[in-house]
Backbone bond lengths (Angstrom), bond angles and torsions (degrees), N, CA, C in turn:
res aa  C-N    CA-C-N  psi(-1)  N-CA   C-N-CA  omega(-1)  CA-C   N-CA-C  phi
1 M - - - 1.461 - - 1.447 114.45 -
2 K 1.414 110.09 -45.23 1.541 118.39 177.96 1.367 113.57 -56.77
3 K 1.409 119.81 -45.10 1.343 130.31 -178.70 1.547 112.35 -62.67
4 Q 1.313 114.49 -37.59 1.475 124.20 -175.55 1.556 100.88 -67.42
5 S 1.327 115.33 -53.37 1.581 121.18 -175.78 1.432 111.97 -57.40
6 L 1.404 116.65 -45.65 1.587 122.55 175.64 1.528 106.51 -53.36
7 L 1.401 116.22 -50.84 1.469 120.58 -176.19 1.566 112.50 -56.23
8 I 1.376 114.22 -45.61 1.402 119.39 -177.22 1.548 107.69 -62.05
9 S 1.419 116.24 -41.27 1.430 120.46 -171.65 1.520 106.00 -68.18
10 I 1.179 120.16 -35.92 1.451 124.34 175.83 1.424 113.77 -61.60
11 I 1.382 117.30 -45.37 1.423 121.23 178.00 1.521 113.63 -62.41
12 L 1.321 108.17 -43.70 1.546 115.73 -177.98 1.530 108.79 -64.00
13 L 1.381 118.47 -37.13 1.418 120.54 179.89 1.521 111.28 -64.77
14 I 1.397 117.37 -41.74 1.391 121.46 177.05 1.541 114.39 -63.11
15 A 1.398 113.47 -32.90 1.438 122.83 -168.33 1.658 101.86 -76.73
16 V 1.357 114.92 -37.69 1.434 116.94 -178.01 1.416 113.92 -69.88
17 S 1.364 114.25 -27.23 1.561 124.89 179.31 1.474 104.73 -73.03
18 L 1.244 119.06 -44.33 1.513 123.42 177.26 1.446 113.85 -60.60
19 V 1.391 116.73 -37.11 1.402 120.37 179.46 1.534 110.93 -66.64
20 A 1.389 112.51 -45.37 1.555 122.35 173.79 1.397 113.46 -54.09
21 C 1.411 116.23 -45.94 1.424 120.88 -173.17 1.443 111.03 -69.97
22 N 1.412 113.68 -24.14 1.434 114.91 -178.33 1.618 115.63 -94.38
23 G 1.320 104.18 10.69 1.518 111.96 -175.08 1.536 110.33 73.60
24 G 1.436 114.12 70.98 1.404 120.15 -163.20 1.587 105.29 -65.29
25 D 1.409 118.82 -42.60 1.538 114.61 -178.28 1.435 108.93 -62.28
26 A 1.391 120.39 -48.85 1.408 126.73 -172.79 1.592 112.73 -59.80
27 S 1.369 108.30 -39.44 1.537 112.49 177.63 1.561 111.90 -68.60
28 T 1.331 115.20 -42.61 1.493 117.86 178.96 1.429 108.37 -66.45
29 Q 1.317 122.31 -39.22 1.486 118.84 -178.56 1.505 107.54 -64.34
30 S 1.334 119.27 -47.11 1.520 124.16 -179.66 1.508 108.83 -53.79
31 T 1.290 117.15 -46.94 1.450 122.47 -178.13 1.450 112.88 -59.33
32 N 1.324 111.03 -42.38 1.495 118.70 -172.06 1.615 106.20 -71.96
33 E 1.335 115.27 -39.26 1.436 118.42 172.62 1.498 115.03 -56.26
34 E 1.413 114.73 -45.89 1.385 118.36 176.12 1.539 112.29 -60.11
35 T 1.371 115.73 -40.52 1.492 119.46 -178.69 1.528 109.85 -62.45
36 T 1.389 114.89 -36.72 1.512 117.64 -176.97 1.515 106.99 -71.29
37 D 1.391 115.40 -40.28 1.544 117.11 177.88 1.412 116.63 -56.25
38 S 1.412 112.46 -39.62 1.445 118.58 -178.89 1.466 113.49 -87.40
39 N 1.281 118.16 -0.17 1.459 126.00 -171.41 1.517 115.01 49.07
40 K 1.391 118.22 34.71 1.412 126.23 -178.29 1.597 108.30 -122.63
41 L 1.323 117.37 136.46 1.378 121.44 163.11 1.435 112.84 -81.62
42 K 1.236 123.86 154.82 1.396 134.28 173.48 1.487 108.66 -111.49
43 I 1.306 122.51 108.70 1.508 123.36 -173.44 1.520 104.39 -125.05
44 Y 1.362 118.37 138.85 1.451 130.13 162.48 1.445 112.95 -97.74
45 T 1.356 123.17 147.77 1.409 118.30 173.99 1.603 104.77 -140.52
46 T 1.299 116.77 165.39 1.493 123.42 179.63 1.546 109.20 -89.58
47 I 1.447 121.54 -99.35 1.388 118.55 -175.70 1.464 116.55 -67.33
48 Y 1.341 116.04 161.92 1.438 123.45 -169.63 1.586 111.61 -57.11
49 P 1.327 119.26 -48.74 1.601 116.58 -173.64 1.403 109.67 -57.10
50 L 1.441 118.85 -32.51 1.551 117.47 -176.65 1.522 106.27 -68.69
51 E 1.414 114.52 -40.46 1.544 114.35 178.28 1.464 115.15 -59.24
52 D 1.339 115.14 -44.24 1.491 124.69 -176.55 1.614 105.58 -65.52
53 F 1.312 115.77 -54.29 1.376 116.95 -175.37 1.599 114.58 -62.59
54 T 1.362 115.16 -31.99 1.430 115.94 175.28 1.499 116.44 -70.82
55 K 1.352 113.77 -37.82 1.536 122.58 169.39 1.505 110.24 -52.84
56 K 1.344 113.58 -49.28 1.472 115.17 -175.01 1.453 113.05 -72.14
57 I 1.222 120.88 -36.65 1.501 124.36 176.62 1.502 113.77 -73.54
58 G 1.420 118.01 -37.86 1.411 122.94 -173.19 1.437 113.13 -81.55
59 G 1.359 117.01 -30.95 1.528 121.66 175.83 1.620 109.86 61.41
60 D 1.146 111.66 -134.58 1.536 123.35 -177.58 1.478 107.59 -71.18
61 L 1.298 119.68 -25.35 1.464 117.46 -172.06 1.416 119.83 -87.20
62 V 1.436 117.65 -5.15 1.421 126.75 178.58 1.410 113.99 -125.38
63 E 1.267 123.34 133.79 1.542 128.54 166.28 1.504 101.94 -100.17
64 V 1.498 114.18 128.29 1.339 123.23 -174.11 1.590 107.82 -121.63
65 E 1.265 119.21 141.43 1.393 118.86 177.08 1.600 106.78 -145.09
66 G 1.337 119.24 126.48 1.321 123.72 -176.11 1.481 106.56 -88.81
67 I 1.263 123.12 146.17 1.591 128.30 -174.48 1.434 111.61 -90.38
68 L 1.400 126.43 -25.96 1.300 128.21 -175.85 1.522 115.32 -75.42
69 P 1.198 123.73 120.72 1.520 121.21 -178.92 1.615 108.70 -66.04
70 P 1.332 117.75 158.46 1.409 120.92 -178.21 1.581 112.74 -58.49
71 G 1.413 109.94 128.81 1.681 111.82 179.63 1.389 111.13 81.32
72 A 1.395 121.36 3.73 1.500 114.04 -177.59 1.496 112.98 -78.30
73 D 1.323 122.42 170.02 1.412 126.77 -179.09 1.491 106.61 -112.22
74 A 1.406 117.04 108.92 1.500 119.77 -178.11 1.443 113.62 -59.39
75 H 1.345 125.13 -17.01 1.377 127.05 174.45 1.559 115.39 -66.59
76 T 1.345 117.54 -26.90 1.373 121.04 -174.26 1.492 112.06 -121.16
77 Y 1.315 118.60 -0.43 1.455 120.37 -172.69 1.614 111.63 -64.27
78 E 1.233 116.04 143.65 1.583 122.60 174.74 1.517 108.17 -124.31
79 P 1.293 114.28 129.43 1.463 117.13 175.09 1.461 115.21 -72.17
80 T 1.366 117.95 153.02 1.491 120.56 176.90 1.391 110.21 -98.85
81 S 1.367 115.73 162.95 1.464 121.30 -178.94 1.590 110.86 -59.87
82 K 1.356 118.81 -41.82 1.341 122.28 -179.14 1.499 113.22 -63.27
83 L 1.324 117.27 -40.28 1.398 121.95 167.13 1.465 119.09 -49.05
84 M 1.422 110.45 -48.84 1.419 118.69 177.65 1.615 119.31 -57.37
85 V 1.422 104.14 -33.77 1.479 112.73 175.73 1.531 113.96 -69.11
86 D 1.321 112.26 -45.70 1.484 124.69 175.09 1.544 107.98 -55.76
87 I 1.173 125.50 -53.38 1.550 130.31 178.28 1.443 107.37 -57.59
88 A 1.335 122.72 -44.90 1.447 124.47 179.23 1.535 113.82 -57.20
89 K 1.401 112.86 -27.86 1.595 115.82 -177.27 1.510 105.45 -95.22
90 S 1.320 124.45 -0.11 1.421 120.04 -173.54 1.583 106.61 -93.81
91 D 1.505 112.92 175.73 1.370 118.79 179.63 1.641 114.09 -85.49
92 G 1.315 109.57 -28.53 1.472 114.70 -173.06 1.541 112.46 -154.85
93 F 1.261 113.89 153.68 1.479 125.16 179.33 1.610 108.08 -128.49
94 I 1.235 119.04 116.31 1.541 115.66 -174.37 1.548 104.20 -118.33
95 Y 1.337 106.74 128.55 1.542 119.22 -176.08 1.392 107.86 -121.85
96 S 1.451 116.17 169.16 1.414 114.89 -177.40 1.596 115.85 -83.97
97 G 1.283 116.28 -27.27 1.486 122.39 -179.62 1.414 117.30 61.83
98 V 1.358 113.51 21.78 1.492 120.19 172.69 1.438 119.03 -117.31
99 G 1.417 117.61 6.92 1.337 120.78 172.11 1.652 119.72 114.05
100 I 1.400 107.42 -23.65 1.440 114.45 -175.75 1.455 112.86 -69.84
101 D 1.395 122.84 -30.90 1.451 129.68 176.98 1.482 110.10 -110.05
102 S 1.207 120.01 57.66 1.482 126.04 177.50 1.460 115.27 -50.32
103 F 1.300 117.59 -32.48 1.536 128.15 175.97 1.491 107.61 -51.62
104 A 1.433 119.95 -36.66 1.445 121.94 -174.56 1.508 113.75 -57.86
105 E 1.413 116.14 -32.03 1.525 120.07 -179.74 1.569 108.87 -60.23
106 Q 1.370 112.77 -42.81 1.441 115.45 -177.00 1.497 117.37 -69.89
107 I 1.474 110.14 -30.76 1.390 116.54 174.77 1.538 114.09 -66.95
108 E 1.318 113.30 -43.42 1.515 117.90 175.26 1.493 112.56 -62.66
109 E 1.370 118.57 -38.75 1.488 117.28 176.56 1.518 113.30 -65.78
110 S 1.294 118.18 -38.55 1.526 124.95 -178.32 1.541 106.79 -68.95
111 L 1.305 118.81 -41.60 1.498 117.82 -177.57 1.509 117.90 -101.02
112 A 1.460 110.95 28.52 1.403 116.62 -176.13 1.557 110.63 -60.77
113 K 1.282 121.54 -29.06 1.405 125.97 -173.83 1.542 111.22 -87.81
114 E 1.378 116.78 -9.86 1.421 118.40 177.54 1.599 111.61 -83.97
115 N 1.357 112.86 160.78 1.449 117.89 -178.56 1.580 109.17 -87.84
116 V 1.332 114.98 68.92 1.389 119.24 -175.18 1.661 105.74 -129.02
117 A 1.232 119.52 131.66 1.470 121.87 178.58 1.571 110.97 -85.49
118 F 1.232 121.30 116.61 1.357 123.13 -177.94 1.685 112.17 -96.91
119 I 1.236 117.08 112.56 1.495 123.91 -164.96 1.538 112.98 -107.38
120 N 1.347 116.45 113.80 1.423 122.52 177.14 1.622 109.41 -83.27
121 A 1.358 115.66 96.27 1.469 118.70 -178.51 1.654 114.72 -70.86
122 G 1.260 116.52 -12.90 1.316 123.98 177.92 1.538 120.14 -89.28
123 E 1.344 112.68 -3.10 1.492 117.91 -167.63 1.568 107.88 -65.37
124 G 1.218 115.30 137.06 1.434 129.21 -178.10 1.575 114.19 83.05
125 I 1.321 117.05 4.01 1.535 115.85 177.38 1.457 103.89 -90.05
126 E 1.440 114.09 135.89 1.515 118.48 173.00 1.495 111.74 -91.18
127 L 1.325 116.88 119.91 1.474 121.31 -174.05 1.414 110.29 -83.64
128 L 1.398 111.86 151.02 1.414 121.06 -178.16 1.566 106.89 -83.25
129 A 1.316 115.88 135.47 1.494 124.41 172.45 1.586 104.40 -72.62
130 H 1.410 114.46 126.68 1.424 117.64 -173.22 1.489 109.60 -95.46
131 T 1.293 122.38 131.73 1.365 126.49 169.98 1.544 107.53 -141.84
132 V 1.236 117.63 132.04 1.498 121.44 172.25 1.532 115.09 -93.04
133 E 1.314 119.12 106.86 1.346 121.43 -175.35 1.470 119.98 -52.81
134 E 1.340 118.43 -36.45 1.438 121.06 174.91 1.456 112.96 -65.85
135 D 1.422 118.75 -22.31 1.435 118.58 178.82 1.507 113.98 -89.89
136 T 1.489 117.38 -11.68 1.413 117.89 -170.77 1.445 111.01 -126.87
137 H 1.329 118.88 37.48 1.533 126.85 168.02 1.472 111.58 -58.06
138 E 1.399 117.06 141.76 1.372 121.98 -179.42 1.499 105.01 -80.33
139 D 1.422 112.87 85.26 1.443 120.94 179.94 1.395 110.01 -112.90
140 E 1.287 128.85 108.66 1.472 130.97 175.13 1.522 113.72 -67.27
141 A 1.278 116.93 -9.38 1.458 122.65 -177.46 1.384 119.94 -86.28
142 H 1.445 109.46 -5.04 1.457 120.38 -177.69 1.610 110.92 -51.80
143 V 1.247 121.38 130.89 1.447 121.75 172.57 1.456 111.58 -93.96
144 D 1.356 112.74 172.11 1.494 120.55 -166.37 1.593 105.59 -65.78
145 E 1.384 114.32 -34.29 1.489 117.58 -177.92 1.430 106.26 -61.93
146 E 1.214 121.20 -47.21 1.550 127.30 -173.31 1.546 108.36 -63.05
147 D 1.391 110.16 -42.28 1.487 113.06 -179.19 1.551 110.36 -63.40
148 T 1.318 117.87 -35.48 1.484 120.74 -178.28 1.539 103.81 -66.35
149 H 1.352 116.74 -36.89 1.420 116.65 -170.39 1.544 109.15 -72.23
150 E 1.329 116.74 -28.25 1.481 126.02 179.40 1.628 103.55 -65.19
151 E 1.275 110.95 -49.42 1.513 114.75 -172.99 1.484 110.34 -63.59
152 E 1.318 120.25 -42.14 1.438 128.51 177.79 1.563 106.42 -56.47
153 H 1.230 119.71 -42.13 1.570 122.44 -179.32 1.482 111.95 -70.24
154 D 1.346 118.84 -28.65 1.404 123.43 176.96 1.533 110.92 52.04
155 H 1.343 113.90 58.48 1.463 121.87 -177.86 1.445 118.93 -70.96
156 G 1.418 116.00 7.68 1.404 122.56 171.22 1.498 117.49 -90.18
157 D 1.390 114.92 6.33 1.478 119.14 -177.14 1.512 108.32 -68.68
158 T 1.318 114.18 160.80 1.443 125.31 176.57 1.598 102.05 -82.16
159 D 1.463 109.15 151.49 1.477 114.00 179.26 1.566 105.24 -94.09
160 P 1.347 114.24 123.48 1.484 117.33 -177.44 1.485 115.95 -86.74
161 H 1.307 123.12 -4.14 1.387 130.42 -171.71 1.563 117.29 -79.83
162 V 1.387 107.90 51.45 1.551 112.87 -171.65 1.470 111.28 -75.72
163 W 1.302 122.35 -26.08 1.457 121.93 -179.77 1.514 119.02 -66.88
164 I 1.444 118.19 -7.90 1.375 122.99 172.38 1.558 113.02 -73.69
165 D 1.306 113.42 -18.17 1.350 118.78 179.31 1.556 109.80 -96.37
166 P 1.308 121.06 112.72 1.488 121.84 -175.46 1.560 114.34 -61.29
167 I 1.269 121.92 -27.50 1.467 118.05 175.61 1.515 111.20 -71.99
168 L 1.328 117.87 -42.94 1.429 124.72 179.52 1.538 109.23 -60.59
169 S 1.313 115.92 -34.71 1.384 125.72 177.56 1.516 112.81 -61.28
170 I 1.291 109.92 -34.22 1.586 114.29 177.46 1.534 103.79 -60.32
171 T 1.304 120.94 -46.80 1.556 121.12 -179.79 1.500 111.12 -56.15
172 L 1.363 115.74 -41.30 1.522 119.63 -179.38 1.456 107.51 -63.60
173 A 1.282 115.79 -44.13 1.398 121.92 -173.77 1.673 109.25 -66.70
174 E 1.297 111.47 -44.43 1.515 118.35 -176.53 1.667 107.29 -60.39
175 N 1.360 111.05 -42.86 1.469 119.43 -177.40 1.587 111.56 -63.65
176 I 1.386 113.90 -37.15 1.466 122.30 175.83 1.553 104.58 -66.63
177 K 1.226 117.75 -54.08 1.478 120.85 178.37 1.519 115.06 -49.24
178 N 1.302 115.28 -51.49 1.507 117.27 178.63 1.491 111.19 -59.30
179 A 1.335 116.47 -38.34 1.440 116.67 -176.45 1.571 115.84 -66.92
180 L 1.441 109.58 -36.60 1.477 119.19 178.01 1.556 107.97 -67.24
181 V 1.311 117.59 -39.01 1.567 121.61 -178.74 1.519 105.98 -65.86
182 E 1.259 124.78 -35.52 1.415 128.61 177.06 1.411 112.66 -67.26
183 L 1.371 115.11 -44.28 1.514 123.12 -178.84 1.557 110.00 -68.16
184 H 1.332 114.53 -37.00 1.594 120.88 -168.47 1.476 102.77 -142.88
185 P 1.319 119.96 83.18 1.412 125.70 -178.61 1.531 111.69 -65.58
186 D 1.392 117.69 -27.23 1.543 117.43 175.90 1.569 110.12 -63.79
187 G 1.333 116.72 -28.81 1.376 111.66 -171.66 1.609 109.62 -93.58
188 K 1.266 120.07 22.94 1.549 124.91 -172.04 1.523 104.55 -62.63
189 Q 1.363 123.37 -49.32 1.531 118.56 -175.19 1.621 109.87 -64.23
190 T 1.285 111.03 -39.41 1.452 109.72 172.40 1.630 122.52 -54.36
191 F 1.314 103.83 -53.72 1.438 113.64 177.41 1.500 110.86 -65.71
192 E 1.232 129.25 -39.08 1.483 128.47 170.21 1.468 114.64 -56.03
193 E 1.375 117.50 -48.45 1.452 120.42 -176.50 1.513 108.14 -68.55
194 N 1.308 118.01 -42.47 1.506 117.19 173.85 1.378 117.89 -63.67
195 F 1.252 118.79 -33.33 1.490 122.00 174.99 1.480 112.16 -64.21
196 Q 1.392 119.88 -47.85 1.297 124.31 175.27 1.488 121.84 -51.32
197 Q 1.363 106.66 -41.06 1.557 117.27 170.28 1.484 113.16 -59.50
198 L 1.314 113.02 -53.03 1.504 123.15 174.58 1.487 112.51 -50.31
199 K 1.355 115.44 -48.24 1.470 116.03 -176.82 1.441 110.56 -64.63
200 S 1.363 118.19 -39.78 1.486 121.66 -177.57 1.581 105.98 -59.24
201 Q 1.327 117.24 -46.37 1.502 124.09 -177.83 1.533 104.48 -55.90
202 L 1.368 116.78 -50.20 1.433 118.66 -172.91 1.533 107.83 -66.65
203 E 1.287 121.73 -36.82 1.505 117.04 179.88 1.555 112.80 -71.38
204 D 1.261 118.54 -30.70 1.519 120.27 165.11 1.380 121.16 -63.62
205 L 1.402 112.97 -29.54 1.485 113.05 175.40 1.541 108.61 -81.33
206 D 1.245 122.07 -29.12 1.405 124.92 170.12 1.540 107.77 -58.37
207 K 1.172 123.16 -48.54 1.466 121.20 -177.80 1.581 110.59 -67.36
208 S 1.257 116.81 -32.98 1.487 119.23 179.16 1.580 110.97 -71.40
209 F 1.337 118.41 -28.51 1.443 119.66 174.79 1.596 108.75 -77.05
210 K 1.318 118.59 -36.14 1.495 118.45 174.82 1.575 113.20 -65.11
211 D 1.255 109.27 -37.36 1.481 110.98 177.58 1.561 114.78 -66.48
212 V 1.244 116.15 -44.43 1.569 119.51 174.87 1.375 113.00 -59.41
213 V 1.371 121.57 -51.41 1.451 119.70 177.70 1.486 119.16 -63.94
214 N 1.340 113.69 -40.17 1.393 119.05 174.70 1.496 119.00 -56.92
215 Q 1.456 113.98 -32.89 1.326 125.14 177.80 1.600 119.30 -88.82
216 S 1.319 110.95 -3.22 1.483 121.92 -170.16 1.516 108.11 -75.87
217 D 1.367 113.91 155.68 1.522 123.94 176.56 1.497 109.17 -75.73
218 K 1.296 118.55 -32.27 1.585 121.77 -174.81 1.507 108.05 -139.95
219 K 1.271 113.04 175.30 1.473 119.38 176.58 1.455 116.55 -118.82
220 E 1.296 118.54 -11.77 1.482 122.59 -176.83 1.463 111.74 -89.97
221 I 1.421 113.03 140.73 1.536 118.07 172.68 1.417 101.34 -128.57
222 L 1.425 113.78 154.35 1.491 119.98 175.82 1.636 106.07 -112.86
223 V 1.310 115.50 113.18 1.374 118.86 -171.84 1.549 108.81 -113.42
224 S 1.460 119.44 157.94 1.333 120.10 -179.72 1.614 111.20 -83.27
225 H 1.394 110.94 -22.82 1.517 115.40 -174.42 1.550 107.81 -138.66
226 A 1.314 112.85 138.65 1.446 114.30 -167.71 1.581 112.31 -83.05
227 A 1.293 119.29 65.55 1.361 133.55 -167.61 1.600 116.32 -100.37
228 Y 1.279 110.02 -1.49 1.570 118.91 -167.47 1.518 117.87 -118.51
229 G 1.302 111.64 24.04 1.519 118.00 179.07 1.512 114.15 -54.81
230 Y 1.464 110.05 -42.17 1.535 114.24 -179.34 1.515 116.04 -69.45
231 W 1.398 117.29 -23.64 1.320 114.33 168.98 1.558 114.46 -75.18
232 E 1.335 111.33 -25.49 1.557 112.68 173.30 1.522 112.62 -68.18
233 K 1.296 119.30 -39.73 1.451 124.34 179.46 1.581 110.71 -72.74
234 R 1.225 118.04 -41.50 1.535 121.68 -174.01 1.561 108.70 -80.70
235 Y 1.373 118.50 -44.19 1.376 116.92 -171.85 1.481 123.21 -115.78
236 G 1.479 110.72 -2.57 1.494 118.66 168.72 1.553 110.55 84.40
237 I 1.362 119.97 16.52 1.400 122.92 166.28 1.566 109.33 -74.10
238 K 1.331 115.80 171.95 1.515 124.17 175.04 1.498 108.11 -132.13
239 Q 1.236 115.27 120.44 1.466 118.23 174.66 1.589 114.09 -96.34
240 I 1.366 110.62 126.15 1.494 117.09 175.44 1.607 102.14 -97.70
241 S 1.203 123.88 112.25 1.435 127.12 -175.68 1.551 119.63 -103.94
242 V 1.207 120.26 124.80 1.494 119.74 175.62 1.542 112.30 -71.36
243 L 1.262 117.72 -44.83 1.461 122.63 177.28 1.457 116.62 -103.04
244 G 1.199 125.14 161.58 1.543 125.91 -178.70 1.636 111.33 -76.58
245 L 1.351 104.31 -160.67 1.526 110.63 -178.95 1.540 105.61 -64.31
246 S 1.316 123.11 -32.97 1.461 120.50 -175.34 1.677 96.82 -107.63
247 P 1.316 111.72 140.12 1.375 118.89 177.67 1.507 117.16 -61.16
248 T 1.298 113.74 -14.36 1.518 118.72 -178.94 1.536 109.72 -83.82
249 E 1.396 114.79 -8.59 1.608 118.77 -176.34 1.574 102.43 -81.86
250 E 1.292 114.65 115.00 1.577 115.81 172.24 1.417 109.03 -109.92
251 P 1.428 117.86 155.22 1.418 123.81 -172.20 1.564 109.24 -80.33
252 S 1.191 120.01 156.26 1.495 121.14 163.40 1.491 114.99 -75.44
253 Q 1.264 120.01 167.39 1.423 123.74 -178.12 1.632 112.51 -51.55
254 K 1.252 110.16 -40.28 1.471 116.47 -170.40 1.614 108.25 -76.78
255 E 1.347 107.23 -36.40 1.543 113.35 173.14 1.485 116.50 -64.63
256 L 1.321 108.77 -36.69 1.454 115.88 -178.31 1.589 111.65 -67.54
257 Q 1.402 113.21 -40.69 1.439 116.13 178.90 1.582 107.00 -66.06
258 R 1.272 123.19 -34.21 1.472 125.07 -179.18 1.531 105.26 -65.43
259 I 1.218 121.86 -41.18 1.560 122.35 -176.35 1.495 107.05 -67.01
260 I 1.327 118.22 -42.09 1.470 121.29 179.39 1.566 107.23 -62.73
261 E 1.199 119.61 -46.01 1.408 124.46 -175.36 1.479 113.03 -65.37
262 T 1.320 111.70 -38.46 1.577 117.82 179.56 1.591 107.60 -70.77
263 A 1.257 114.73 -39.43 1.459 117.93 -174.94 1.544 109.34 -70.35
264 T 1.364 113.52 -35.44 1.503 112.65 178.18 1.559 108.56 -75.20
265 E 1.297 119.08 -41.02 1.549 119.83 173.21 1.509 112.92 -49.87
266 H 1.314 119.02 -41.75 1.485 119.80 -178.25 1.600 110.83 -93.96
267 E 1.282 117.93 12.57 1.444 124.85 173.41 1.520 110.19 50.93
268 I 1.307 105.89 55.03 1.558 108.60 -179.00 1.568 111.85 -83.85
269 N 1.361 114.38 135.20 1.470 119.93 -165.72 1.473 104.76 -110.12
270 Y 1.421 117.04 -1.73 1.550 114.46 -172.12 1.462 108.00 -139.98
271 V 1.381 120.70 136.33 1.435 123.00 163.79 1.439 104.80 -103.82
272 I 1.379 115.85 129.95 1.494 125.01 178.78 1.581 107.62 -93.31
273 F 1.282 113.61 114.77 1.546 117.12 171.90 1.578 104.80 -98.90
274 E 1.433 114.17 170.45 1.453 119.61 174.64 1.392 110.58 -117.26
275 S 1.327 117.74 155.44 1.486 125.40 -171.95 1.585 109.68 -70.00
276 N 1.300 119.16 -20.99 1.477 117.16 -179.05 1.632 113.45 -118.87
277 V 1.306 109.79 16.02 1.514 116.40 -170.13 1.531 100.12 -131.31
278 S 1.348 112.22 119.80 1.591 118.28 162.05 1.404 121.20 -116.62
279 S 1.271 121.57 143.93 1.472 124.99 -173.20 1.392 114.15 -152.18
280 N 1.373 114.96 122.49 1.515 117.94 177.80 1.503 112.97 -69.47
281 V 1.331 115.04 -28.33 1.492 123.21 177.67 1.439 109.64 -62.53
282 T 1.365 120.03 -44.93 1.322 124.45 178.26 1.647 114.17 -61.53
283 D 1.315 110.15 -38.32 1.531 119.60 172.53 1.435 109.25 -56.74
284 I 1.177 121.04 -38.38 1.465 129.77 -174.29 1.538 106.11 -67.67
285 V 1.288 113.46 -52.98 1.446 121.57 -178.29 1.570 110.01 -57.84
286 Q 1.388 110.04 -42.53 1.543 115.04 -177.12 1.562 108.49 -61.34
287 A 1.419 112.97 -37.09 1.467 115.27 -169.63 1.579 108.58 -77.90
288 Q 1.411 112.57 -28.57 1.500 118.85 -178.08 1.415 112.27 -68.95
289 I 1.366 115.22 -41.44 1.567 117.89 -178.91 1.557 118.92 -95.63
290 G 1.428 107.52 -3.66 1.520 110.99 174.57 1.490 111.26 74.01
291 A 1.368 119.73 31.84 1.516 122.23 -171.68 1.420 110.02 -95.92
292 E 1.282 117.65 152.14 1.555 128.07 173.92 1.552 105.12 -79.51
293 A 1.351 112.30 141.75 1.510 121.97 174.16 1.479 113.69 -82.90
294 L 1.402 113.54 131.60 1.307 116.73 171.73 1.669 109.28 -126.34
295 T 1.288 119.04 167.17 1.389 120.36 -176.95 1.528 116.45 -123.56
296 L 1.249 124.39 134.66 1.438 133.75 172.54 1.468 110.49 -110.30
297 S 1.247 122.13 156.31 1.406 130.21 159.69 1.569 112.88 -105.64
298 N 1.341 117.50 116.48 1.533 116.35 173.88 1.488 117.53 -73.83
299 L 1.461 108.27 -8.80 1.506 114.10 173.88 1.592 111.56 71.32
300 E 1.241 119.86 7.00 1.522 118.69 173.64 1.637 104.87 -58.67
301 T 1.291 112.58 -42.46 1.512 123.13 178.27 1.490 112.34 -140.22
302 V 1.298 117.74 174.69 1.493 121.59 177.42 1.563 99.81 -116.02
303 T 1.271 113.88 161.80 1.428 126.73 173.16 1.500 113.48 -86.18
304 D 1.379 118.42 163.94 1.463 119.97 168.88 1.584 111.78 -58.83
305 E 1.211 114.62 -34.83 1.486 114.76 -178.52 1.557 108.85 -74.29
306 D 1.292 124.89 -37.62 1.426 127.43 167.79 1.551 111.80 -48.61
307 I 1.283 114.96 -49.73 1.490 120.30 176.52 1.327 114.32 -59.05
308 K 1.290 119.97 -48.11 1.544 130.70 178.08 1.432 104.28 -55.68
309 N 1.296 122.31 -47.17 1.436 118.96 -170.91 1.666 113.85 -93.92
310 N 1.292 112.11 13.45 1.408 120.39 172.92 1.575 109.00 55.75
311 E 1.317 117.89 44.88 1.416 131.83 176.41 1.562 101.98 -72.19
312 D 1.421 112.87 152.86 1.447 122.33 168.16 1.512 110.88 -133.28
313 Y 1.326 115.40 -174.46 1.586 117.18 173.16 1.401 111.80 -51.38
314 F 1.378 120.59 -49.62 1.373 123.72 -174.73 1.539 119.53 -63.81
315 S 1.233 107.78 -44.39 1.558 115.24 177.39 1.489 114.11 -62.05
316 I 1.399 113.90 -43.89 1.455 125.52 177.77 1.458 109.49 -63.19
317 M 1.427 123.16 -47.41 1.346 128.00 -177.16 1.597 108.41 -66.16
318 K 1.345 117.08 -32.97 1.496 119.92 179.19 1.590 107.69 -66.60
319 K 1.276 113.82 -43.48 1.452 121.00 178.44 1.711 106.57 -65.10
320 N 1.208 121.70 -37.85 1.356 127.51 171.48 1.524 115.01 -59.32
321 L 1.415 112.81 -34.85 1.441 119.24 -178.60 1.538 108.07 -77.93
322 E 1.262 116.20 -36.41 1.477 117.04 173.02 1.599 119.87 -65.36
323 T 1.374 111.88 -31.22 1.423 118.90 167.48 1.451 114.57 -66.40
324 L 1.356 115.31 -43.19 1.460 123.82 -176.72 1.541 102.28 -62.30
325 K 1.343 122.26 -48.55 1.516 123.89 -172.62 1.522 106.44 -62.94
326 K 1.338 124.32 -34.20 1.365 122.54 -175.44 1.649 106.85 -80.64
327 A 1.289 116.16 -39.85 1.489 118.86 176.72 1.467 114.37 -61.74
328 L 1.396 119.91 -23.61 1.458 124.83 -178.33 1.428 112.94 -94.85
329 S 1.412 121.12 -1.77 1.352 125.01 179.01 1.470 111.75 -84.10
330 S 1.303 116.58 160.78 1.511 116.85 -174.80 1.480 106.35 -92.91
331 K 1.326 123.17 -6.73 1.471 122.59 175.62 1.352 123.03 -79.44
């Protein structure tokens, strides 16, 4: 992690130097004048829901570009020097502020002297404290090696995946709307109207999730990555996760056995994988319990296929809802 942080810092230093060499202030001023002339804001975003919400709220008044490549993992993403120069020339940079895109903090620090608005979309959202129950059983027989393993996983982290909760997504969207109004006051009516439409869609999606879970045969799902804590809190399901909050967190042999035993106890018929997360360990669990594979999108990024099919937050979430409905069935 320290090596990754050092590498990002070096990249950002090079990028800032490039901005300065290209006449950073002049370039920014020129770009902002062009934006004013075209009556459009240029906004960069991190994770996909922020990109999609900004496009829906901004409409024709905002040009939006997400920085994460299709299928990327936000936990390990590293910005390029070219991207840094592009962000320095833009009007705003929207990040989640919930910990998934930690690289955003370094971008903000490096571009502090540039005329760019940094927007924390997650402001005001209370994050869930994350604990993996299978990793924290009251087992007095834990040996020192296992205790060390627990500390390395740092299971006391907060869960950053707030956007999978439609109600919390309303807060993300409202923060984005407020930032756009501040950057472009003349577009206030457009932004307000578009936000209200988006809010209504998110409320409808919330109702759909409640209906599916309330009508389900069971409440437990077996997932490869612990990204669904907000579904647990909002809708009362229970996630049994093979990996931790970060897809790089793999269980010990003892934890793995607990996961298999818990899945068997609850007669889990499906293992839910993610479109941008692969895990040999999850494959092992699937084989051990004889479960069928299903796929969810955690929406950090979209895939090339999603882009080709013109998918958006709502179409992907509706597919997730169908997957959840099947995973919660007893068949």
